[in-house]
C-alpha positions as CSV (number, residue, x, y, z in Angstrom):
1,M,70.0,-66.3,-38.0
2,K,73.6,-65.2,-37.8
3,N,73.8,-66.2,-34.1
4,A,71.8,-69.5,-34.4
5,G,74.8,-71.7,-33.8
6,P,75.4,-75.2,-35.2
7,T,71.8,-76.3,-35.2
8,P,70.3,-75.8,-38.7
9,V,67.5,-73.2,-38.9
10,I,64.8,-73.1,-41.5
11,C,63.1,-69.7,-41.8
12,D,59.7,-69.2,-43.4
13,F,59.3,-65.7,-44.9
14,W,55.5,-65.2,-45.1
15,A,52.6,-62.8,-44.9
16,S,49.0,-63.1,-43.7
17,W,47.5,-61.9,-47.0
18,C,49.5,-64.5,-49.0
19,G,47.4,-67.5,-50.0
20,P,50.3,-69.9,-50.7
21,C,51.8,-68.9,-47.4
22,Q,48.6,-69.8,-45.6
23,R,48.3,-73.1,-47.4
24,I,51.8,-74.2,-46.5
25,A,51.7,-73.0,-42.9
26,P,50.3,-76.3,-41.5
27,T,53.0,-78.3,-43.4
28,F,55.7,-76.1,-41.9
29,E,54.3,-76.6,-38.4
30,A,54.0,-80.3,-38.9
31,L,57.7,-80.5,-40.0
32,A,58.7,-78.5,-36.9
33,G,57.3,-81.4,-34.9
34,E,58.9,-84.1,-37.0
35,F,62.4,-82.4,-36.9
36,D,62.2,-81.4,-33.3
37,G,65.6,-81.3,-31.7
38,R,67.4,-81.5,-35.1
39,V,66.3,-78.3,-36.7
40,K,65.0,-74.9,-35.4
41,F,62.0,-73.5,-37.2
42,A,61.4,-69.7,-37.5
43,K,58.8,-67.6,-39.2
44,V,59.4,-64.0,-40.4
45,N,56.3,-61.9,-41.1
46,A,57.1,-60.0,-44.3
47,D,54.9,-57.1,-43.4
48,K,56.6,-56.5,-40.1
49,A,60.2,-57.2,-41.0
50,L,61.1,-55.5,-44.2
51,P,64.7,-54.9,-43.2
52,I,65.2,-58.6,-42.7
53,L,63.7,-59.4,-46.1
54,Q,66.0,-56.9,-47.6
55,E,69.1,-58.3,-45.8
56,Y,68.4,-61.8,-47.2
57,A,67.2,-60.6,-50.6
58,V,63.8,-62.2,-50.2
59,R,61.8,-61.1,-53.3
60,S,58.8,-63.2,-53.1
61,I,56.9,-65.2,-50.5
62,P,56.8,-67.8,-49.3
63,T,60.5,-68.2,-49.2
64,F,62.2,-70.8,-47.1
65,I,65.9,-70.3,-46.2
66,V,68.0,-72.9,-44.4
67,F,70.9,-71.6,-42.3
68,K,73.8,-73.5,-40.8
69,N,76.3,-71.8,-38.5
70,G,74.8,-68.5,-39.4
71,E,75.3,-69.0,-43.2
72,E,72.7,-69.6,-45.8
73,V,72.8,-73.1,-47.1
74,D,70.0,-73.0,-49.6
75,R,66.5,-71.5,-50.3
76,K,63.3,-72.5,-51.8
77,T,60.7,-70.0,-53.1
78,G,57.0,-70.7,-53.5
79,A,54.5,-73.1,-51.9
80,C,55.1,-76.8,-52.3
81,D,53.8,-80.0,-50.9
82,K,55.0,-81.7,-47.8
83,G,57.2,-84.2,-49.6
84,T,59.0,-81.5,-51.5
85,L,59.7,-79.3,-48.5
86,T,60.8,-82.4,-46.4
87,G,63.2,-83.4,-49.2
88,F,64.6,-79.9,-49.4
89,L,65.1,-79.7,-45.7
90,K,66.7,-83.2,-45.4
91,E,69.0,-82.3,-48.3
92,C,70.2,-79.2,-46.6
93,I,70.7,-80.6,-43.1
94,E,72.4,-83.8,-44.2
95,G,75.1,-81.8,-45.9
96,E,74.3,-82.5,-49.5
97,K,74.1,-78.8,-50.3
């Protein structure tokens, strides 16, 4: 995330055994299509990347972190509906946060 450059990145910290993570995965993928070219989308498997979770102090999943220029802009923890996640992402990339 630190070398992502000026394009905003939203990262989904998830796990295969996490029910809420599985429920929001299709929403995350749909948003990747809707924001194509404006935002980069990334997923970090919590079971395979513990050092990354520790680096970003991710304590529960799913957690969504938005980065701009390598810096964390904001985060949202827990599953939510598409409207909530879309609003969160727009707020972050439009500079309101």
